[in-house]
DRENDO-1510 file (C-alpha; in Angstrom, 1 decimal, always signed):
<recs>
REC; n; res; u; v; w
REC; 1; MET; +4.0; -11.6; +14.3 .
REC; 2; LYS; +3.5; -9.3; +17.3 .
REC; 3; GLU; +7.1; -8.1; +17.1 .
REC; 4; LYS; +6.7; -7.2; +13.4 .
REC; 5; ARG; +3.5; -5.3; +14.2 .
REC; 6; LYS; +5.3; -3.3; +16.9 .
REC; 7; GLN; +8.3; -2.6; +14.6 .
REC; 8; VAL; +6.1; -1.4; +11.7 .
REC; 9; ASN; +4.0; +0.8; +14.0 .
REC; 10; ARG; +7.1; +2.4; +15.6 .
REC; 11; ILE; +8.8; +3.0; +12.3 .
REC; 12; PHE; +5.8; +4.6; +10.6 .
REC; 13; ASP; +4.9; +6.7; +13.7 .
REC; 14; SER; +8.5; +8.0; +13.7 .
REC; 15; ILE; +8.7; +9.0; +10.0 .
REC; 16; SER; +5.1; +10.2; +9.5 .
REC; 17; HIS; +6.2; +13.9; +9.5 .
REC; 18; ARG; +8.5; +13.3; +6.5 .
REC; 19; TYR; +6.7; +10.5; +4.8 .
REC; 20; ASP; +5.1; +12.4; +1.9 .
REC; 21; LEU; +8.4; +14.2; +1.1 .
REC; 22; LEU; +10.4; +11.0; +1.1 .
REC; 23; ASN; +7.9; +9.1; -1.0 .
REC; 24; HIS; +7.8; +11.7; -3.7 .
REC; 25; LEU; +11.6; +12.4; -3.5 .
REC; 26; LEU; +12.8; +8.8; -3.4 .
REC; 27; SER; +10.4; +7.7; -6.3 .
REC; 28; ALA; +11.2; +10.9; -8.3 .
REC; 29; GLY; +7.5; +11.6; -8.3 .
REC; 30; ILE; +6.6; +8.4; -10.2 .
REC; 31; ASP; +4.5; +7.3; -7.3 .
REC; 32; PHE; +1.7; +9.7; -8.5 .
REC; 33; TYR; +1.6; +7.8; -11.8 .
REC; 34; TRP; +1.5; +4.4; -10.1 .
REC; 35; ARG; -1.5; +5.3; -8.1 .
REC; 36; LYS; -3.4; +7.0; -10.9 .
REC; 37; LYS; -2.7; +4.0; -13.3 .
REC; 38; ALA; -3.9; +1.6; -10.6 .
REC; 39; LEU; -7.2; +3.5; -10.0 .
REC; 40; LYS; -7.8; +3.8; -13.7 .
REC; 41; LEU; -7.3; +0.1; -14.5 .
REC; 42; THR; -9.6; -0.8; -11.5 .
REC; 43; GLY; -12.4; +1.3; -13.0 .
REC; 44; MET; -13.4; +3.3; -9.9 .
REC; 45; ASN; -16.3; +5.8; -10.1 .
REC; 46; ARG; -19.0; +7.7; -8.2 .
REC; 47; GLN; -20.6; +4.4; -7.1 .
REC; 48; THR; -17.4; +3.1; -5.5 .
REC; 49; VAL; -17.3; +2.5; -1.8 .
REC; 50; LEU; -13.6; +2.4; -1.0 .
REC; 51; LEU; -11.5; +1.1; +1.9 .
REC; 52; ASP; -7.8; +2.2; +1.6 .
REC; 53; VAL; -5.8; -0.2; +3.8 .
REC; 54; ALA; -2.4; +0.7; +5.1 .
REC; 55; CYS; -3.4; +4.2; +3.9 .
REC; 56; GLY; -0.5; +6.0; +5.5 .
REC; 57; THR; -1.0; +9.8; +4.9 .
REC; 58; GLY; -3.7; +9.1; +2.4 .
REC; 59; ASP; -2.2; +9.7; -1.1 .
REC; 60; PHE; -4.1; +6.7; -2.6 .
REC; 61; ALA; -7.4; +7.7; -1.1 .
REC; 62; ILE; -7.0; +11.3; -2.1 .
REC; 63; ALA; -6.1; +10.2; -5.7 .
REC; 64; ALA; -9.3; +8.3; -5.8 .
REC; 65; ARG; -11.2; +11.6; -5.5 .
REC; 66; GLN; -10.0; +12.4; -9.0 .
REC; 67; PHE; -12.1; +9.4; -10.2 .
REC; 68; ASN; -15.2; +10.9; -8.4 .
REC; 69; VAL; -15.0; +8.4; -5.5 .
REC; 70; GLU; -16.8; +10.0; -2.6 .
REC; 71; LYS; -17.3; +7.3; +0.0 .
REC; 72; ILE; -13.8; +6.5; +1.3 .
REC; 73; ILE; -12.4; +5.1; +4.6 .
REC; 74; GLY; -8.7; +5.1; +5.3 .
REC; 75; ALA; -7.3; +2.4; +7.7 .
REC; 76; ASP; -3.8; +2.3; +9.1 .
REC; 77; LEU; -2.0; +1.0; +12.2 .
REC; 78; SER; +0.0; +4.2; +12.7 .
REC; 79; ILE; -2.0; +6.8; +14.5 .
REC; 80; ASN; +0.6; +9.5; +13.5 .
REC; 81; MET; +0.1; +8.7; +9.9 .
REC; 82; LEU; -3.6; +9.0; +10.2 .
REC; 83; LYS; -3.2; +12.4; +12.0 .
REC; 84; TYR; -1.2; +13.8; +9.0 .
REC; 85; PHE; -3.8; +12.2; +6.6 .
REC; 86; ASN; -6.7; +13.9; +8.4 .
REC; 87; GLN; -5.0; +17.3; +8.2 .
REC; 88; LYS; -4.8; +17.4; +4.5 .
REC; 89; ARG; -7.1; +19.9; +2.8 .
REC; 90; ASP; -8.1; +17.3; +0.1 .
REC; 91; TRP; -9.5; +15.1; +2.7 .
REC; 92; SER; -12.8; +16.7; +3.7 .
REC; 93; LYS; -15.4; +14.0; +3.4 .
REC; 94; GLY; -13.7; +10.8; +4.2 .
REC; 95; LYS; -13.2; +8.9; +7.5 .
REC; 96; ILE; -10.1; +7.3; +9.1 .
REC; 97; VAL; -9.8; +4.2; +11.3 .
REC; 98; GLN; -6.9; +2.9; +13.2 .
REC; 99; SER; -6.8; -0.8; +12.2 .
REC; 100; VAL; -4.7; -3.5; +10.6 .
REC; 101; ALA; -5.7; -5.6; +7.5 .
REC; 102; GLU; -6.0; -8.8; +9.5 .
REC; 103; GLU; -8.6; -7.3; +11.9 .
REC; 104; LEU; -10.8; -5.0; +9.9 .
REC; 105; PRO; -13.6; -3.7; +12.1 .
REC; 106; PHE; -16.3; -3.7; +9.4 .
REC; 107; LYS; -19.4; -5.7; +8.6 .
REC; 108; SER; -19.2; -8.3; +5.7 .
REC; 109; GLY; -19.8; -7.1; +2.1 .
REC; 110; VAL; -19.8; -3.3; +2.7 .
REC; 111; PHE; -17.1; -2.2; +0.3 .
REC; 112; THR; -17.0; -2.3; -3.5 .
REC; 113; ASN; -13.2; -1.7; -3.6 .
REC; 114; ILE; -10.1; -2.1; -1.4 .
REC; 115; THR; -6.7; -0.5; -2.2 .
REC; 116; VAL; -3.3; -1.1; -0.7 .
REC; 117; ALA; -0.2; +0.9; -1.8 .
REC; 118; PHE; +3.1; -0.6; -0.7 .
REC; 119; GLY; +1.7; -1.9; +2.5 .
REC; 120; VAL; +1.2; -5.6; +2.0 .
REC; 121; ARG; +4.8; -6.4; +2.9 .
REC; 122; ASN; +4.1; -4.8; +6.3 .
REC; 123; PHE; +1.2; -7.1; +7.1 .
REC; 124; TYR; +2.0; -9.5; +9.9 .
REC; 125; ASP; -0.2; -12.3; +8.3 .
REC; 126; ILE; -0.8; -11.7; +4.6 .
REC; 127; LYS; -3.1; -14.6; +4.0 .
REC; 128; GLU; -5.2; -13.6; +7.0 .
REC; 129; GLY; -5.3; -10.0; +5.6 .
REC; 130; PHE; -6.5; -11.1; +2.2 .
REC; 131; GLU; -9.2; -13.3; +3.8 .
REC; 132; SER; -10.3; -10.2; +5.7 .
REC; 133; PHE; -10.4; -8.2; +2.5 .
REC; 134; HIS; -12.6; -11.0; +0.9 .
REC; 135; ARG; -15.0; -10.8; +3.8 .
REC; 136; VAL; -15.6; -7.0; +3.8 .
REC; 137; LEU; -15.9; -6.8; +0.0 .
REC; 138; CYS; -19.3; -7.1; -1.7 .
REC; 139; GLU; -19.9; -9.6; -4.5 .
REC; 140; ASN; -17.8; -8.6; -7.6 .
REC; 141; GLY; -15.8; -6.2; -5.4 .
REC; 142; LYS; -12.2; -5.7; -6.3 .
REC; 143; VAL; -8.9; -5.5; -4.4 .
REC; 144; THR; -6.1; -3.4; -6.0 .
REC; 145; ILE; -2.6; -3.7; -4.7 .
REC; 146; LEU; +0.6; -1.8; -5.5 .
REC; 147; GLU; +3.8; -3.3; -4.2 .
REC; 148; PHE; +7.5; -3.2; -5.0 .
REC; 149; ARG; +9.2; -6.2; -6.5 .
REC; 150; LEU; +12.7; -7.1; -7.8 .
REC; 151; PRO; +13.0; -6.4; -11.6 .
REC; 152; GLN; +13.7; -9.4; -13.9 .
REC; 153; ASN; +16.1; -7.5; -16.2 .
REC; 154; LYS; +19.6; -8.1; -14.8 .
REC; 155; LEU; +20.9; -4.6; -15.4 .
REC; 156; VAL; +17.8; -2.9; -14.0 .
REC; 157; LYS; +17.9; -5.2; -11.0 .
REC; 158; GLU; +21.5; -4.3; -10.3 .
REC; 159; LEU; +20.8; -0.6; -10.5 .
REC; 160; TYR; +17.6; -1.0; -8.4 .
REC; 161; LEU; +19.4; -3.0; -5.7 .
REC; 162; PHE; +22.3; -0.4; -5.6 .
REC; 163; TYR; +19.7; +2.4; -5.2 .
REC; 164; PHE; +17.6; +0.5; -2.6 .
REC; 165; ASN; +20.5; -0.7; -0.5 .
REC; 166; LYS; +23.0; +2.1; -0.7 .
REC; 167; VAL; +21.3; +5.4; -1.7 .
REC; 168; LEU; +17.8; +5.2; -0.2 .
REC; 169; PRO; +18.9; +4.3; +3.4 .
REC; 170; LYS; +21.3; +7.3; +3.5 .
REC; 171; VAL; +18.8; +9.8; +2.1 .
REC; 172; GLY; +16.0; +8.4; +4.2 .
REC; 173; LYS; +18.0; +8.6; +7.4 .
REC; 174; PHE; +19.2; +12.1; +6.6 .
REC; 175; ILE; +15.7; +13.5; +6.1 .
REC; 176; SER; +13.7; +11.4; +8.5 .
REC; 177; LYS; +16.4; +11.1; +11.2 .
REC; 178; ASP; +15.3; +7.4; +11.6 .
REC; 179; LYS; +18.0; +4.9; +10.6 .
REC; 180; GLU; +15.9; +1.8; +11.0 .
REC; 181; ALA; +13.0; +3.0; +8.8 .
REC; 182; TYR; +15.0; +3.2; +5.6 .
REC; 183; THR; +17.0; +0.1; +6.2 .
REC; 184; TYR; +13.8; -1.8; +6.9 .
REC; 185; LEU; +12.4; -0.8; +3.5 .
REC; 186; PRO; +15.0; -2.4; +1.3 .
REC; 187; GLU; +15.3; -5.4; +3.6 .
REC; 188; SER; +11.5; -5.9; +3.6 .
REC; 189; VAL; +11.3; -5.7; -0.2 .
REC; 190; ASN; +14.1; -8.1; -0.8 .
REC; 191; GLU; +12.6; -10.7; +1.6 .
REC; 192; PHE; +9.1; -10.1; +0.5 .
REC; 193; ASP; +9.8; -10.6; -3.2 .
REC; 194; SER; +11.6; -13.9; -2.6 .
REC; 195; LYS; +8.9; -15.4; -0.5 .
REC; 196; ILE; +5.5; -13.9; -1.3 .
REC; 197; ASP; +3.4; -14.5; -4.5 .
REC; 198; ILE; +0.5; -12.0; -4.2 .
REC; 199; PRO; -1.7; -13.4; -7.0 .
REC; 200; LYS; -1.3; -16.9; -5.5 .
REC; 201; LEU; -2.3; -15.7; -2.0 .
REC; 202; LEU; -5.3; -13.8; -3.4 .
REC; 203; LYS; -6.6; -16.9; -5.2 .
REC; 204; GLU; -6.2; -18.9; -2.0 .
REC; 205; ALA; -8.2; -16.3; -0.1 .
REC; 206; GLY; -11.1; -16.7; -2.7 .
REC; 207; PHE; -10.4; -14.0; -5.3 .
REC; 208; THR; -10.8; -14.7; -9.0 .
REC; 209; ASN; -9.8; -12.9; -12.2 .
REC; 210; VAL; -6.5; -12.1; -10.5 .
REC; 211; GLN; -4.3; -10.1; -12.9 .
REC; 212; ARG; -0.7; -8.8; -12.4 .
REC; 213; LYS; +0.9; -6.0; -14.3 .
REC; 214; SER; +4.5; -4.8; -14.1 .
REC; 215; MET; +5.3; -1.1; -14.2 .
REC; 216; THR; +8.4; +1.1; -14.5 .
REC; 217; PHE; +10.9; -1.5; -15.6 .
REC; 218; GLY; +9.4; -4.2; -13.3 .
REC; 219; ILE; +10.2; -2.4; -10.0 .
REC; 220; VAL; +6.5; -2.2; -9.1 .
REC; 221; GLN; +3.7; -4.8; -9.5 .
REC; 222; LEU; +0.0; -3.9; -9.8 .
REC; 223; VAL; -2.3; -6.8; -8.8 .
REC; 224; ILE; -6.1; -6.7; -9.1 .
REC; 225; GLY; -8.4; -9.4; -7.9 .
REC; 226; GLN; -12.2; -9.8; -7.8 .
REC; 227; LYS; -14.5; -11.4; -5.3 .
</recs>
């Protein structure tokens, strides 16, 4: 677990300066739609008190501003990611904290919502992370998770795997200059999808009304659970 934590920290510190460019380029800009759809279905508004975990450079938290969310804290392990997040002009009223999901430094019941975009597979203990979410959420609070998954359709799956295993690592390496970062991504998705059932783990952590929705030919899953 400690080794994974060190690996994830090193990778994301290394690619932080190219992270936004690669996210938008490698997803063909669809990542904006995924975040907007997730926030809309969660029903965030001006009363929301949001914790964005594994926030990276803050795109999910900043997108929440469009839903009139004003009270936002971004938490991430990578200090370099947080530095780039804090420099963004759209991030004028929020706060950032260097932290991991499993050890959130907050009192119990202080957030109405938690979001995680493509970060759960990087947790070193997912069950512990979800239990931590449950603790810091208030009654009826919601957790909203976006994560990659392997498509069920055979043709889409073959195209997806070709892109993830052949194209993405080469483009990622060329732009970020970090070979490990964009071989880790497809490897982590493949392993994660075969072993981890997010709705099941959320229920085990005490969440109810857990719903999962597939998006964009099944390459992304949106999971929402309520305390």
